PDB file of N, CA, C, O and CB in Angstrom:
ATOM      1  N   UNK A   1       0.839  -1.174   0.000  1.00  0.00           N
ATOM      2  CA  UNK A   1       0.000   0.000   0.000  1.00  0.00           C
ATOM      3  C   UNK A   1       0.884   1.237   0.000  1.00  0.00           C
ATOM      4  O   UNK A   1       1.868   1.293   0.737  1.00  0.00           O
ATOM      5  CB  UNK A   1      -0.954  -0.002   1.209  1.00  0.00           C
ATOM      6  N   UNK A   2       0.546   2.228  -0.816  1.00  0.00           N
ATOM      7  CA  UNK A   2       1.316   3.454  -0.895  1.00  0.00           C
ATOM      8  C   UNK A   2       0.962   4.368   0.262  1.00  0.00           C
ATOM      9  O   UNK A   2      -0.205   4.503   0.630  1.00  0.00           O
ATOM     10  CB  UNK A   2       1.075   4.159  -2.228  1.00  0.00           C
ATOM     11  N   UNK A   3       1.970   4.986   0.824  1.00  0.00           N
ATOM     12  CA  UNK A   3       1.768   5.918   1.911  1.00  0.00           C
ATOM     13  C   UNK A   3       1.953   7.328   1.395  1.00  0.00           C
ATOM     14  O   UNK A   3       2.789   7.573   0.526  1.00  0.00           O
ATOM     15  CB  UNK A   3       2.727   5.630   3.073  1.00  0.00           C
ATOM     16  N   UNK A   4       1.177   8.251   1.924  1.00  0.00           N
ATOM     17  CA  UNK A   4       1.360   9.653   1.597  1.00  0.00           C
ATOM     18  C   UNK A   4       1.627  10.397   2.891  1.00  0.00           C
ATOM     19  O   UNK A   4       1.201   9.958   3.960  1.00  0.00           O
ATOM     20  CB  UNK A   4       0.122  10.236   0.850  1.00  0.00           C
ATOM     21  N   UNK A   5       2.321  11.509   2.807  1.00  0.00           N
ATOM     22  CA  UNK A   5       2.568  12.278   4.023  1.00  0.00           C
ATOM     23  C   UNK A   5       1.255  12.709   4.648  1.00  0.00           C
ATOM     24  O   UNK A   5       0.331  13.121   3.946  1.00  0.00           O
ATOM     25  CB  UNK A   5       3.445  13.503   3.726  1.00  0.00           C
ATOM     26  N   UNK A   6       1.174  12.614   5.972  1.00  0.00           N
ATOM     27  CA  UNK A   6      -0.050  13.015   6.644  1.00  0.00           C
ATOM     28  C   UNK A   6      -0.219  14.525   6.655  1.00  0.00           C
ATOM     29  O   UNK A   6      -1.333  15.031   6.787  1.00  0.00           O
ATOM     30  CB  UNK A   6      -0.064  12.485   8.056  1.00  0.00           C
ATOM     31  N   UNK A   7       0.885  15.238   6.516  1.00  0.00           N
ATOM     32  CA  UNK A   7       0.816  16.690   6.438  1.00  0.00           C
ATOM     33  C   UNK A   7       2.033  17.199   5.679  1.00  0.00           C
ATOM     34  O   UNK A   7       3.015  16.478   5.505  1.00  0.00           O
ATOM     35  CB  UNK A   7       0.738  17.324   7.855  1.00  0.00           C
ATOM     36  N   UNK A   8       1.961  18.437   5.232  1.00  0.00           N
ATOM     37  CA  UNK A   8       3.084  18.972   4.442  1.00  0.00           C
ATOM     38  C   UNK A   8       4.392  19.035   5.225  1.00  0.00           C
ATOM     39  O   UNK A   8       5.462  19.128   4.623  1.00  0.00           O
ATOM     40  CB  UNK A   8       2.742  20.356   3.936  1.00  0.00           C
ATOM     41  N   UNK A   9       4.327  18.988   6.550  1.00  0.00           N
ATOM     42  CA  UNK A   9       5.549  19.040   7.351  1.00  0.00           C
ATOM     43  C   UNK A   9       6.493  17.905   6.989  1.00  0.00           C
ATOM     44  O   UNK A   9       7.711  18.068   7.065  1.00  0.00           O
ATOM     45  CB  UNK A   9       5.213  18.984   8.839  1.00  0.00           C
ATOM     46  N   UNK A  10       5.958  16.772   6.601  1.00  0.00           N
ATOM     47  CA  UNK A  10       6.807  15.632   6.227  1.00  0.00           C
ATOM     48  C   UNK A  10       7.716  15.990   5.067  1.00  0.00           C
ATOM     49  O   UNK A  10       8.893  15.630   5.063  1.00  0.00           O
ATOM     50  CB  UNK A  10       5.950  14.416   5.860  1.00  0.00           C
ATOM     51  N   UNK A  11       7.179  16.695   4.086  1.00  0.00           N
ATOM     52  CA  UNK A  11       7.977  17.089   2.915  1.00  0.00           C
ATOM     53  C   UNK A  11       9.074  18.056   3.340  1.00  0.00           C
ATOM     54  O   UNK A  11      10.207  17.946   2.872  1.00  0.00           O
ATOM     55  CB  UNK A  11       7.079  17.735   1.821  1.00  0.00           C
ATOM     56  N   UNK A  12       8.758  18.996   4.215  1.00  0.00           N
ATOM     57  CA  UNK A  12       9.774  19.937   4.699  1.00  0.00           C
ATOM     58  C   UNK A  12      10.880  19.202   5.458  1.00  0.00           C
ATOM     59  O   UNK A  12      12.051  19.570   5.363  1.00  0.00           O
ATOM     60  CB  UNK A  12       9.128  21.007   5.606  1.00  0.00           C
ATOM     61  N   UNK A  13      10.513  18.180   6.197  1.00  0.00           N
ATOM     62  CA  UNK A  13      11.531  17.384   6.901  1.00  0.00           C
ATOM     63  C   UNK A  13      12.420  16.653   5.909  1.00  0.00           C
ATOM     64  O   UNK A  13      13.622  16.523   6.141  1.00  0.00           O
ATOM     65  CB  UNK A  13      10.868  16.375   7.860  1.00  0.00           C
ATOM     66  N   UNK A  14      11.855  16.173   4.812  1.00  0.00           N
ATOM     67  CA  UNK A  14      12.656  15.510   3.782  1.00  0.00           C
ATOM     68  C   UNK A  14      13.652  16.508   3.197  1.00  0.00           C
ATOM     69  O   UNK A  14      14.841  16.214   3.072  1.00  0.00           O
ATOM     70  CB  UNK A  14      11.748  14.918   2.662  1.00  0.00           C
ATOM     71  N   UNK A  15      13.149  17.693   2.840  1.00  0.00           N
ATOM     72  CA  UNK A  15      13.989  18.696   2.197  1.00  0.00           C
ATOM     73  C   UNK A  15      15.096  19.175   3.129  1.00  0.00           C
ATOM     74  O   UNK A  15      16.226  19.401   2.695  1.00  0.00           O
ATOM     75  CB  UNK A  15      13.142  19.878   1.741  1.00  0.00           C
ATOM     76  N   UNK A  16      14.770  19.328   4.408  1.00  0.00           N
ATOM     77  CA  UNK A  16      15.771  19.818   5.359  1.00  0.00           C
ATOM     78  C   UNK A  16      16.733  18.726   5.812  1.00  0.00           C
ATOM     79  O   UNK A  16      17.711  19.011   6.504  1.00  0.00           O
ATOM     80  CB  UNK A  16      15.086  20.417   6.566  1.00  0.00           C
ATOM     81  N   UNK A  17      16.466  17.486   5.430  1.00  0.00           N
ATOM     82  CA  UNK A  17      17.353  16.394   5.809  1.00  0.00           C
ATOM     83  C   UNK A  17      17.084  15.822   7.188  1.00  0.00           C
ATOM     84  O   UNK A  17      17.885  15.040   7.699  1.00  0.00           O
ATOM     85  CB  UNK A  17      18.753  16.854   5.745  1.00  0.00           C
ATOM     86  N   UNK A  18      15.958  16.204   7.803  1.00  0.00           N
ATOM     87  CA  UNK A  18      15.620  15.705   9.133  1.00  0.00           C
ATOM     88  C   UNK A  18      15.047  14.293   9.083  1.00  0.00           C
ATOM     89  O   UNK A  18      15.095  13.564  10.073  1.00  0.00           O
ATOM     90  CB  UNK A  18      14.629  16.640   9.804  1.00  0.00           C
ATOM     91  N   UNK A  19      14.510  13.912   7.938  1.00  0.00           N
ATOM     92  CA  UNK A  19      13.992  12.554   7.754  1.00  0.00           C
ATOM     93  C   UNK A  19      14.012  12.223   6.271  1.00  0.00           C
ATOM     94  O   UNK A  19      14.247  13.094   5.433  1.00  0.00           O
ATOM     95  CB  UNK A  19      12.549  12.410   8.336  1.00  0.00           C
ATOM     96  N   UNK A  20      13.766  10.975   5.957  1.00  0.00           N
ATOM     97  CA  UNK A  20      13.717  10.525   4.571  1.00  0.00           C
ATOM     98  C   UNK A  20      12.327   9.982   4.265  1.00  0.00           C
ATOM     99  O   UNK A  20      11.637   9.490   5.158  1.00  0.00           O
ATOM    100  CB  UNK A  20      14.799   9.449   4.299  1.00  0.00           C
ATOM    101  N   UNK A  21      11.919  10.073   3.002  1.00  0.00           N
ATOM    102  CA  UNK A  21      10.650   9.456   2.614  1.00  0.00           C
ATOM    103  C   UNK A  21      10.749   7.936   2.764  1.00  0.00           C
ATOM    104  O   UNK A  21      11.834   7.358   2.704  1.00  0.00           O
ATOM    105  CB  UNK A  21      10.274   9.838   1.153  1.00  0.00           C
ATOM    106  N   UNK A  22       9.611   7.320   2.955  1.00  0.00           N
ATOM    107  CA  UNK A  22       9.576   5.858   2.954  1.00  0.00           C
ATOM    108  C   UNK A  22       9.881   5.364   1.546  1.00  0.00           C
ATOM    109  O   UNK A  22       9.845   6.144   0.594  1.00  0.00           O
ATOM    110  CB  UNK A  22       8.191   5.325   3.445  1.00  0.00           C
ATOM    111  N   UNK A  23      10.174   4.099   1.408  1.00  0.00           N
ATOM    112  CA  UNK A  23      10.428   3.533   0.084  1.00  0.00           C
ATOM    113  C   UNK A  23       9.222   3.751  -0.820  1.00  0.00           C
ATOM    114  O   UNK A  23       9.381   4.081  -1.995  1.00  0.00           O
ATOM    115  CB  UNK A  23      10.759   2.028   0.186  1.00  0.00           C
ATOM    116  N   UNK A  24       8.025   3.570  -0.288  1.00  0.00           N
ATOM    117  CA  UNK A  24       6.810   3.813  -1.079  1.00  0.00           C
ATOM    118  C   UNK A  24       6.772   5.249  -1.607  1.00  0.00           C
ATOM    119  O   UNK A  24       6.435   5.481  -2.768  1.00  0.00           O
ATOM    120  CB  UNK A  24       5.554   3.530  -0.231  1.00  0.00           C
ATOM    121  N   UNK A  25       7.117   6.204  -0.750  1.00  0.00           N
ATOM    122  CA  UNK A  25       7.095   7.602  -1.172  1.00  0.00           C
ATOM    123  C   UNK A  25       8.211   7.915  -2.161  1.00  0.00           C
ATOM    124  O   UNK A  25       8.028   8.748  -3.049  1.00  0.00           O
ATOM    125  CB  UNK A  25       7.208   8.515   0.035  1.00  0.00           C
ATOM    126  N   UNK A  26       9.378   7.254  -2.022  1.00  0.00           N
ATOM    127  CA  UNK A  26      10.423   7.420  -3.026  1.00  0.00           C
ATOM    128  C   UNK A  26       9.926   6.951  -4.394  1.00  0.00           C
ATOM    129  O   UNK A  26      10.184   7.594  -5.412  1.00  0.00           O
ATOM    130  CB  UNK A  26      11.692   6.645  -2.619  1.00  0.00           C
ATOM    131  N   UNK A  27       9.224   5.843  -4.406  1.00  0.00           N
ATOM    132  CA  UNK A  27       8.686   5.315  -5.668  1.00  0.00           C
ATOM    133  C   UNK A  27       7.668   6.288  -6.256  1.00  0.00           C
ATOM    134  O   UNK A  27       7.693   6.565  -7.456  1.00  0.00           O
ATOM    135  CB  UNK A  27       8.035   3.925  -5.449  1.00  0.00           C
ATOM    136  N   UNK A  28       6.779   6.804  -5.424  1.00  0.00           N
ATOM    137  CA  UNK A  28       5.774   7.764  -5.887  1.00  0.00           C
ATOM    138  C   UNK A  28       6.441   9.018  -6.436  1.00  0.00           C
ATOM    139  O   UNK A  28       6.080   9.499  -7.510  1.00  0.00           O
ATOM    140  CB  UNK A  28       4.810   8.133  -4.746  1.00  0.00           C
ATOM    141  N   UNK A  29       7.428   9.553  -5.690  1.00  0.00           N
ATOM    142  CA  UNK A  29       8.140  10.751  -6.156  1.00  0.00           C
ATOM    143  C   UNK A  29       8.841  10.508  -7.479  1.00  0.00           C
ATOM    144  O   UNK A  29       8.801  11.353  -8.374  1.00  0.00           O
ATOM    145  CB  UNK A  29       9.155  11.204  -5.116  1.00  0.00           C
ATOM    146  N   UNK A  30       9.482   9.358  -7.605  1.00  0.00           N
ATOM    147  CA  UNK A  30      10.204   9.077  -8.853  1.00  0.00           C
ATOM    148  C   UNK A  30       9.243   8.973 -10.031  1.00  0.00           C
ATOM    149  O   UNK A  30       9.573   9.392 -11.141  1.00  0.00           O
ATOM    150  CB  UNK A  30      11.016   7.779  -8.723  1.00  0.00           C
ATOM    151  N   UNK A  31       8.077   8.426  -9.801  1.00  0.00           N
ATOM    152  CA  UNK A  31       7.088   8.337 -10.886  1.00  0.00           C
ATOM    153  C   UNK A  31       6.513   9.698 -11.232  1.00  0.00           C
ATOM    154  O   UNK A  31       6.338  10.021 -12.407  1.00  0.00           O
ATOM    155  CB  UNK A  31       5.959   7.387 -10.501  1.00  0.00           C
ATOM    156  N   UNK A  32       6.216  10.500 -10.209  1.00  0.00           N
ATOM    157  CA  UNK A  32       5.682  11.840 -10.465  1.00  0.00           C
ATOM    158  C   UNK A  32       6.672  12.715 -11.214  1.00  0.00           C
ATOM    159  O   UNK A  32       6.285  13.518 -12.064  1.00  0.00           O
ATOM    160  CB  UNK A  32       5.297  12.510  -9.160  1.00  0.00           C
ATOM    161  N   UNK A  33       7.956  12.558 -10.896  1.00  0.00           N
ATOM    162  CA  UNK A  33       8.994  13.378 -11.518  1.00  0.00           C
ATOM    163  C   UNK A  33       9.601  12.725 -12.759  1.00  0.00           C
ATOM    164  O   UNK A  33      10.494  13.293 -13.388  1.00  0.00           O
ATOM    165  CB  UNK A  33      10.084  13.666 -10.517  1.00  0.00           C
ATOM    166  N   UNK A  34       9.118  11.539 -13.110  1.00  0.00           N
ATOM    167  CA  UNK A  34       9.621  10.812 -14.281  1.00  0.00           C
ATOM    168  C   UNK A  34      11.141  10.655 -14.227  1.00  0.00           C
ATOM    169  O   UNK A  34      11.846  10.954 -15.191  1.00  0.00           O
ATOM    170  CB  UNK A  34       9.213  11.537 -15.574  1.00  0.00           C
ATOM    171  N   UNK A  35      11.621  10.186 -13.097  1.00  0.00           N
ATOM    172  CA  UNK A  35      13.052  10.005 -12.901  1.00  0.00           C
ATOM    173  C   UNK A  35      13.288   8.792 -12.006  1.00  0.00           C
ATOM    174  O   UNK A  35      12.339   8.192 -11.502  1.00  0.00           O
ATOM    175  CB  UNK A  35      13.692  11.277 -12.287  1.00  0.00           C
ATOM    176  N   UNK A  36      14.528   8.442 -11.815  1.00  0.00           N
ATOM    177  CA  UNK A  36      14.827   7.282 -10.963  1.00  0.00           C
ATOM    178  C   UNK A  36      14.925   7.711  -9.504  1.00  0.00           C
ATOM    179  O   UNK A  36      15.116   8.889  -9.205  1.00  0.00           O
ATOM    180  CB  UNK A  36      16.143   6.597 -11.408  1.00  0.00           C
ATOM    181  N   UNK A  37      14.795   6.759  -8.617  1.00  0.00           N
ATOM    182  CA  UNK A  37      14.961   7.025  -7.187  1.00  0.00           C
ATOM    183  C   UNK A  37      16.361   7.561  -6.926  1.00  0.00           C
ATOM    184  O   UNK A  37      16.544   8.441  -6.085  1.00  0.00           O
ATOM    185  CB  UNK A  37      14.704   5.745  -6.349  1.00  0.00           C
ATOM    186  N   UNK A  38      17.343   7.039  -7.637  1.00  0.00           N
ATOM    187  CA  UNK A  38      18.730   7.487  -7.452  1.00  0.00           C
ATOM    188  C   UNK A  38      18.885   8.976  -7.758  1.00  0.00           C
ATOM    189  O   UNK A  38      19.687   9.664  -7.127  1.00  0.00           O
ATOM    190  CB  UNK A  38      19.674   6.673  -8.345  1.00  0.00           C
ATOM    191  N   UNK A  39      18.113   9.469  -8.729  1.00  0.00           N
ATOM    192  CA  UNK A  39      18.206  10.885  -9.078  1.00  0.00           C
ATOM    193  C   UNK A  39      17.657  11.797  -7.987  1.00  0.00           C
ATOM    194  O   UNK A  39      18.101  12.938  -7.860  1.00  0.00           O
ATOM    195  CB  UNK A  39      17.470  11.144 -10.368  1.00  0.00           C
ATOM    196  N   UNK A  40      16.711  11.320  -7.207  1.00  0.00           N
ATOM    197  CA  UNK A  40      16.138  12.176  -6.170  1.00  0.00           C
ATOM    198  C   UNK A  40      16.713  11.889  -4.787  1.00  0.00           C
ATOM    199  O   UNK A  40      16.436  12.618  -3.835  1.00  0.00           O
ATOM    200  CB  UNK A  40      14.638  12.009  -6.138  1.00  0.00           C
ATOM    201  N   UNK A  41      17.497  10.847  -4.674  1.00  0.00           N
ATOM    202  CA  UNK A  41      18.123  10.518  -3.396  1.00  0.00           C
ATOM    203  C   UNK A  41      19.263  11.495  -3.135  1.00  0.00           C
ATOM    204  O   UNK A  41      20.192  11.605  -3.934  1.00  0.00           O
ATOM    205  CB  UNK A  41      18.639   9.049  -3.386  1.00  0.00           C
ATOM    206  N   UNK A  42      19.187  12.190  -2.028  1.00  0.00           N
ATOM    207  CA  UNK A  42      20.208  13.170  -1.665  1.00  0.00           C
ATOM    208  C   UNK A  42      21.274  12.472  -0.836  1.00  0.00           C
ATOM    209  O   UNK A  42      20.978  11.856   0.188  1.00  0.00           O
ATOM    210  CB  UNK A  42      19.590  14.373  -0.883  1.00  0.00           C
ATOM    211  N   UNK A  43      22.510  12.574  -1.288  1.00  0.00           N
ATOM    212  CA  UNK A  43      23.624  11.949  -0.585  1.00  0.00           C
ATOM    213  C   UNK A  43      24.577  13.038  -0.119  1.00  0.00           C
ATOM    214  O   UNK A  43      24.892  13.962  -0.869  1.00  0.00           O
ATOM    215  CB  UNK A  43      24.358  10.918  -1.492  1.00  0.00           C
ATOM    216  N   UNK A  44      25.029  12.925   1.117  1.00  0.00           N
ATOM    217  CA  UNK A  44      25.983  13.877   1.701  1.00  0.00           C
ATOM    218  C   UNK A  44      25.451  15.310   1.684  1.00  0.00           C
ATOM    219  O   UNK A  44      26.203  16.250   1.425  1.00  0.00           O
ATOM    220  CB  UNK A  44      27.311  13.815   0.950  1.00  0.00           C
ATOM    221  N   UNK A  45      24.164  15.478   1.957  1.00  0.00           N
ATOM    222  CA  UNK A  45      23.587  16.812   2.056  1.00  0.00           C
ATOM    223  C   UNK A  45      23.566  17.601   0.763  1.00  0.00           C
ATOM    224  O   UNK A  45      23.593  18.831   0.794  1.00  0.00           O
ATOM    225  CB  UNK A  45      24.322  17.580   3.061  1.00  0.00           C
ATOM    226  N   UNK A  46      23.518  16.929  -0.366  1.00  0.00           N
ATOM    227  CA  UNK A  46      23.543  17.600  -1.666  1.00  0.00           C
ATOM    228  C   UNK A  46      22.162  18.145  -2.022  1.00  0.00           C
ATOM    229  O   UNK A  46      21.574  17.751  -3.030  1.00  0.00           O
ATOM    230  CB  UNK A  46      24.032  16.635  -2.760  1.00  0.00           C
ATOM    231  N   UNK A  47      21.646  19.053  -1.190  1.00  0.00           N
ATOM    232  CA  UNK A  47      20.313  19.595  -1.392  1.00  0.00           C
ATOM    233  C   UNK A  47      20.224  20.455  -2.649  1.00  0.00           C
ATOM    234  O   UNK A  47      19.165  20.534  -3.272  1.00  0.00           O
ATOM    235  CB  UNK A  47      19.900  20.404  -0.186  1.00  0.00           C
ATOM    236  N   UNK A  48      21.319  21.093  -3.021  1.00  0.00           N
ATOM    237  CA  UNK A  48      21.326  21.907  -4.246  1.00  0.00           C
ATOM    238  C   UNK A  48      21.030  21.030  -5.453  1.00  0.00           C
ATOM    239  O   UNK A  48      20.281  21.431  -6.343  1.00  0.00           O
ATOM    240  CB  UNK A  48      22.690  22.628  -4.426  1.00  0.00           C
ATOM    241  N   UNK A  49      21.608  19.840  -5.488  1.00  0.00           N
ATOM    242  CA  UNK A  49      21.357  18.901  -6.585  1.00  0.00           C
ATOM    243  C   UNK A  49      19.888  18.517  -6.639  1.00  0.00           C
ATOM    244  O   UNK A  49      19.312  18.441  -7.725  1.00  0.00           O
ATOM    245  CB  UNK A  49      22.223  17.644  -6.430  1.00  0.00           C
ATOM    246  N   UNK A  50      19.263  18.269  -5.474  1.00  0.00           N
ATOM    247  CA  UNK A  50      17.847  17.925  -5.427  1.00  0.00           C
ATOM    248  C   UNK A  50      16.992  19.065  -5.961  1.00  0.00           C
ATOM    249  O   UNK A  50      16.076  18.825  -6.747  1.00  0.00           O
ATOM    250  CB  UNK A  50      17.428  17.576  -4.000  1.00  0.00           C
ATOM    251  N   UNK A  51      17.270  20.304  -5.552  1.00  0.00           N
ATOM    252  CA  UNK A  51      16.490  21.442  -6.032  1.00  0.00           C
ATOM    253  C   UNK A  51      16.629  21.607  -7.537  1.00  0.00           C
ATOM    254  O   UNK A  51      15.658  21.938  -8.218  1.00  0.00           O
ATOM    255  CB  UNK A  51      16.924  22.722  -5.324  1.00  0.00           C
ATOM    256  N   UNK A  52      17.831  21.379  -8.063  1.00  0.00           N
ATOM    257  CA  UNK A  52      18.052  21.469  -9.508  1.00  0.00           C
ATOM    258  C   UNK A  52      17.203  20.433 -10.246  1.00  0.00           C
ATOM    259  O   UNK A  52      16.574  20.749 -11.256  1.00  0.00           O
ATOM    260  CB  UNK A  52      19.549  21.271  -9.841  1.00  0.00           C
ATOM    261  N   UNK A  53      17.187  19.210  -9.748  1.00  0.00           N
ATOM    262  CA  UNK A  53      16.414  18.141 -10.383  1.00  0.00           C
ATOM    263  C   UNK A  53      14.929  18.467 -10.325  1.00  0.00           C
ATOM    264  O   UNK A  53      14.224  18.324 -11.324  1.00  0.00           O
ATOM    265  CB  UNK A  53      16.693  16.782  -9.704  1.00  0.00           C
ATOM    266  N   UNK A  54      14.442  18.908  -9.155  1.00  0.00           N
ATOM    267  CA  UNK A  54      13.025  19.252  -9.027  1.00  0.00           C
ATOM    268  C   UNK A  54      12.648  20.404  -9.948  1.00  0.00           C
ATOM    269  O   UNK A  54      11.607  20.360 -10.604  1.00  0.00           O
ATOM    270  CB  UNK A  54      12.695  19.613  -7.581  1.00  0.00           C
ATOM    271  N   UNK A  55      13.488  21.435 -10.001  1.00  0.00           N
ATOM    272  CA  UNK A  55      13.214  22.575 -10.853  1.00  0.00           C
ATOM    273  C   UNK A  55      13.171  22.164 -12.318  1.00  0.00           C
ATOM    274  O   UNK A  55      12.285  22.581 -13.064  1.00  0.00           O
ATOM    275  CB  UNK A  55      14.258  23.657 -10.639  1.00  0.00           C
ATOM    276  N   UNK A  56      14.137  21.343 -12.724  1.00  0.00           N
ATOM    277  CA  UNK A  56      14.230  20.899 -14.116  1.00  0.00           C
ATOM    278  C   UNK A  56      13.003  20.056 -14.499  1.00  0.00           C
ATOM    279  O   UNK A  56      12.477  20.196 -15.603  1.00  0.00           O
ATOM    280  CB  UNK A  56      15.532  20.086 -14.336  1.00  0.00           C
ATOM    281  N   UNK A  57      12.549  19.187 -13.594  1.00  0.00           N
ATOM    282  CA  UNK A  57      11.421  18.303 -13.894  1.00  0.00           C
ATOM    283  C   UNK A  57      10.083  19.039 -13.882  1.00  0.00           C
ATOM    284  O   UNK A  57       9.172  18.688 -14.632  1.00  0.00           O
ATOM    285  CB  UNK A  57      11.382  17.161 -12.898  1.00  0.00           C
ATOM    286  N   UNK A  58       9.967  20.053 -13.036  1.00  0.00           N
ATOM    287  CA  UNK A  58       8.684  20.725 -12.894  1.00  0.00           C
ATOM    288  C   UNK A  58       8.499  21.894 -13.857  1.00  0.00           C
ATOM    289  O   UNK A  58       7.396  22.425 -13.986  1.00  0.00           O
ATOM    290  CB  UNK A  58       8.529  21.210 -11.491  1.00  0.00           C
ATOM    291  N   UNK A  59       9.552  22.288 -14.520  1.00  0.00           N
ATOM    292  CA  UNK A  59       9.441  23.430 -15.465  1.00  0.00           C
ATOM    293  C   UNK A  59       9.637  23.003 -16.887  1.00  0.00           C
ATOM    294  O   UNK A  59       9.575  23.833 -17.795  1.00  0.00           O
ATOM    295  CB  UNK A  59      10.454  24.510 -15.131  1.00  0.00           C
TER     296      UNK A  59
END
């Protein structure tokens, strides 16, 4: 079963690095953004890379 964040705070926690999405949510995000999970996975605090990918996919 797919899980969705119960409130927008979950997304802010993901972006700030305080928590990570569940595997289900990673799959949902990758499908919504038409990209792989690896492309949206932030490693070593590379938040700039994540914002670039999100901006590129949404515009």
